[in-house]
C-alpha positions as CSV (number, residue, x, y, z in Angstrom):
1,M,-1.2,-14.2,17.4
2,L,0.0,-12.8,14.3
3,T,2.1,-10.0,14.6
4,K,1.2,-6.5,12.7
5,R,3.2,-5.2,10.4
6,I,4.6,-1.4,9.6
7,I,5.2,-0.8,6.0
8,P,6.7,2.3,4.8
9,C,5.8,3.3,1.3
10,L,7.8,4.8,-1.5
11,D,5.5,7.0,-3.9
12,I,7.7,7.3,-7.2
13,K,7.5,10.2,-9.6
14,N,10.4,10.8,-12.1
15,G,12.6,8.4,-10.0
16,R,12.2,10.3,-6.9
17,T,10.1,9.5,-4.0
18,V,7.4,12.2,-3.3
19,K,4.5,12.8,-0.9
20,G,1.3,14.7,-1.3
21,I,-2.1,15.6,0.4
22,N,-5.2,14.1,-0.8
23,F,-3.2,12.7,-3.7
24,V,-2.2,16.2,-5.1
25,D,0.6,18.9,-4.1
26,L,3.6,16.4,-4.4
27,R,6.7,17.2,-2.7
28,D,10.0,15.7,-2.9
29,A,11.0,13.2,0.0
30,G,14.3,11.7,-0.9
31,D,16.2,9.2,-3.0
32,P,14.2,5.8,-3.1
33,V,17.0,3.5,-2.7
34,E,18.5,5.3,0.2
35,L,15.0,5.5,1.8
36,A,14.6,1.9,1.2
37,A,17.9,0.7,2.7
38,K,17.3,2.9,6.0
39,Y,13.9,1.4,6.5
40,A,15.3,-2.1,6.2
41,E,17.8,-1.4,8.6
42,T,15.5,0.2,11.1
43,G,13.0,-2.5,11.5
44,A,10.4,-2.1,9.0
45,D,8.4,-5.1,8.3
46,E,7.9,-4.8,4.4
47,L,8.2,-2.0,1.9
48,V,5.8,-0.8,-0.8
49,F,7.1,0.8,-3.8
50,L,4.4,2.5,-6.1
51,D,5.5,4.2,-9.4
52,I,2.3,6.8,-9.0
53,S,2.4,8.0,-12.6
54,A,3.2,4.9,-14.6
55,T,-0.4,4.2,-15.3
56,E,-1.5,7.9,-16.2
57,E,1.6,8.2,-18.4
58,R,0.9,4.8,-20.1
59,R,4.4,3.1,-19.4
60,K,5.7,0.3,-17.4
61,T,6.9,0.6,-13.9
62,L,10.6,1.4,-13.5
63,A,12.2,-2.2,-13.5
64,K,15.9,-0.7,-13.2
65,L,14.9,1.5,-10.2
66,V,13.0,-1.6,-8.5
67,N,16.1,-3.9,-9.1
68,R,18.4,-1.1,-7.4
69,V,15.8,-1.0,-4.5
70,A,15.6,-4.6,-4.2
71,E,19.6,-5.2,-3.8
72,K,19.6,-2.8,-0.7
73,I,16.7,-4.6,1.5
74,N,16.0,-8.1,3.1
75,I,12.6,-7.6,3.7
76,P,9.3,-8.3,1.5
77,F,9.0,-6.0,-1.2
78,T,5.8,-5.1,-3.0
79,V,5.9,-3.0,-6.2
80,G,2.8,-1.7,-8.2
81,G,2.2,1.1,-10.8
82,G,1.7,0.4,-14.6
83,I,1.2,-3.3,-14.4
84,S,-1.6,-4.6,-16.6
85,S,-0.2,-8.2,-17.7
86,V,1.2,-11.3,-16.4
87,E,4.4,-10.5,-18.4
88,D,4.6,-7.1,-16.4
89,V,4.8,-9.0,-13.2
90,D,7.3,-11.7,-14.4
91,V,9.6,-8.5,-15.2
92,L,9.1,-7.2,-11.7
93,L,9.7,-10.5,-9.9
94,Q,12.9,-11.1,-11.8
95,N,14.1,-7.6,-10.8
96,G,13.5,-8.3,-6.9
97,A,10.0,-7.9,-6.3
98,D,8.3,-10.3,-3.9
99,K,4.7,-9.3,-4.6
100,V,3.1,-6.8,-6.9
101,S,0.2,-4.3,-6.4
102,I,-2.4,-3.7,-9.1
103,N,-5.0,-1.0,-9.0
104,S,-6.4,0.5,-12.1
105,A,-5.7,-2.6,-14.4
106,A,-7.7,-4.9,-11.9
107,V,-10.9,-2.6,-12.0
108,R,-10.5,-2.4,-16.0
109,N,-9.7,-6.1,-16.4
110,P,-10.9,-8.1,-13.0
111,Q,-9.7,-11.4,-14.7
112,L,-6.2,-10.2,-14.3
113,I,-6.6,-10.9,-10.7
114,N,-7.4,-14.5,-11.5
115,D,-4.5,-14.7,-14.0
116,L,-2.0,-13.5,-11.5
117,A,-2.9,-15.6,-8.8
118,A,-3.1,-18.7,-10.9
119,K,0.4,-18.2,-12.3
120,F,2.4,-16.4,-9.2
121,G,0.2,-17.7,-6.1
122,S,-2.5,-15.3,-4.3
123,Q,0.4,-14.6,-1.7
124,C,2.1,-12.4,-4.5
125,V,-1.1,-10.4,-5.6
126,V,-2.0,-7.3,-3.6
127,V,-5.0,-5.2,-4.7
128,A,-4.7,-1.7,-4.1
129,I,-8.0,0.2,-3.6
130,D,-8.1,3.9,-3.5
131,A,-11.5,5.2,-2.3
132,K,-13.2,8.4,-1.6
133,Q,-16.2,8.7,0.9
134,I,-18.8,10.8,-1.2
135,N,-22.2,11.6,0.3
136,G,-21.4,8.6,2.8
137,R,-20.5,6.2,0.1
138,W,-17.1,4.9,-0.2
139,I,-16.5,5.0,-4.4
140,V,-13.3,3.3,-5.7
141,H,-11.3,5.9,-7.8
142,L,-8.5,5.2,-10.6
143,M,-5.7,6.8,-12.1
144,G,-3.9,8.0,-8.8
145,G,-7.2,8.9,-7.5
146,K,-8.2,11.0,-10.4
147,T,-11.0,9.0,-12.0
148,P,-14.1,8.0,-10.0
149,T,-15.8,4.6,-10.9
150,E,-19.0,3.0,-10.1
151,H,-17.6,0.7,-7.8
152,D,-18.4,0.6,-4.2
153,L,-15.4,-0.1,-1.9
154,F,-16.8,-3.0,0.0
155,D,-18.4,-4.9,-3.0
156,W,-15.3,-4.3,-4.9
157,A,-13.1,-5.7,-2.2
158,K,-15.4,-8.8,-1.7
159,E,-15.0,-9.5,-5.6
160,V,-11.3,-9.0,-5.4
161,E,-10.7,-11.5,-2.6
162,Q,-13.2,-14.0,-4.6
163,R,-10.7,-13.5,-7.6
164,G,-7.8,-14.6,-5.6
165,A,-6.0,-11.6,-4.2
166,G,-4.0,-12.3,-1.3
167,E,-4.0,-8.8,0.4
168,I,-6.0,-5.5,-0.1
169,L,-4.1,-2.3,0.4
170,F,-6.9,0.4,1.2
171,T,-6.2,3.9,0.8
172,S,-8.6,6.5,2.0
173,M,-8.5,9.4,-0.2
174,N,-10.1,11.6,2.6
175,N,-7.5,10.9,5.0
176,D,-4.3,10.7,2.7
177,G,-1.5,13.0,3.7
178,T,-3.8,14.8,6.4
179,K,-2.1,13.0,9.2
180,N,-5.7,13.0,10.9
181,G,-5.6,9.1,11.3
182,F,-6.6,6.2,9.2
183,A,-10.2,5.4,8.1
184,N,-10.9,3.0,10.9
185,I,-14.7,2.4,10.4
186,A,-14.1,1.4,6.6
187,L,-11.2,-0.4,7.8
188,A,-13.0,-2.5,10.4
189,K,-15.8,-3.2,7.8
190,L,-13.4,-4.4,5.4
191,S,-11.6,-6.7,8.1
192,Q,-15.2,-8.1,9.1
193,D,-16.0,-8.9,5.6
194,L,-12.9,-10.2,4.3
195,N,-10.7,-13.3,5.0
196,I,-7.5,-11.7,3.7
197,P,-5.2,-9.4,5.3
198,I,-6.1,-5.6,5.1
199,I,-3.2,-3.1,5.1
200,A,-4.4,0.5,6.1
201,S,-3.1,3.6,4.2
202,G,-3.8,7.2,4.1
203,G,-3.6,9.4,7.3
204,A,-1.2,8.6,9.8
205,G,0.4,11.5,11.9
206,N,1.1,10.0,15.0
207,V,1.7,7.0,17.2
208,Q,-2.0,6.7,18.5
209,H,-3.1,6.8,14.8
210,F,-1.2,3.6,14.4
211,I,-2.7,2.0,17.4
212,D,-6.2,2.9,16.5
213,A,-5.9,1.3,13.0
214,F,-4.9,-1.9,14.8
215,K,-7.5,-1.8,17.6
216,E,-10.3,-0.1,16.1
217,G,-9.7,-0.6,12.4
218,K,-8.5,-4.1,12.9
219,A,-6.0,-3.7,10.3
220,D,-3.4,-6.4,9.5
221,A,-0.8,-3.9,8.8
222,A,-0.4,0.0,8.5
223,L,1.2,1.9,5.7
224,A,2.7,5.5,5.9
225,A,4.8,7.7,4.2
226,S,5.5,11.3,5.1
227,V,5.8,10.7,8.8
228,F,8.6,8.3,8.1
229,H,10.1,9.9,5.2
230,F,10.4,13.0,7.1
231,K,11.4,11.4,10.4
232,E,8.4,12.7,12.2
233,I,7.9,8.9,13.6
234,E,10.8,6.5,13.9
235,I,10.1,3.1,13.1
236,P,11.9,1.6,16.2
237,D,10.3,4.1,18.6
238,L,6.9,3.5,16.7
239,K,7.2,-0.2,17.2
240,K,8.1,-0.2,20.8
241,Q,5.2,2.2,21.8
242,L,2.9,-0.2,19.8
243,Q,4.1,-3.3,21.9
244,E,3.6,-1.4,25.2
245,A,-0.2,-0.7,23.8
246,K,-0.4,-4.6,23.7
247,I,-0.2,-4.7,19.9
248,S,1.9,-7.9,18.8
249,M,5.1,-6.4,16.8
250,R,8.3,-8.0,15.5
251,I,10.9,-6.0,17.2
């Protein structure tokens, strides 16, 4: 049985880790290098670093900061934000990233997914999808959740897989930062429709939410930010309780 993964997420703005609710009202959550080192030491399976304002500000991801984080950790490291070309990915991989996450650029130029998978391998390509449920339909959003598109979550996810993505990071904008649990019905449908791993994001507030994401949402991994950053949940305790709930974990 494949073990499930716990992934802390560092949302980065102006070189600091931040966290908001429903993608707004950001507050400072600490130094990303210190947080990354702590998570690697305490049992996180992977780490995600998202430069959340890079696309909106039309600039590249902070490669030097990525490098500083990479030097402090020994777990798989995914980096996203402002990536729009093969060259951008080259720079991040040279600075210590293991995988890259693309979002807005993938929607604007879907061929980018094919190009990255061909050059670096599908295992390197994570497509992040931020979606909001509006009138019963899950709509894909861009620019850190600010811009709605015409894309349906499930149709776009299928296209992403066909183009060569190795994983999907699905964030429910409705659930993000609310601590009311993950969007498990949507997660379960994604897991049913696709053959690549699905990372659940948006809504973690307690241990039961993680259990539900794995059991009801059929997620392969669960990502969270504030509950880890502000020590509401400690990763070793979380993994122990998940294991007790018969969810396979790397301890």
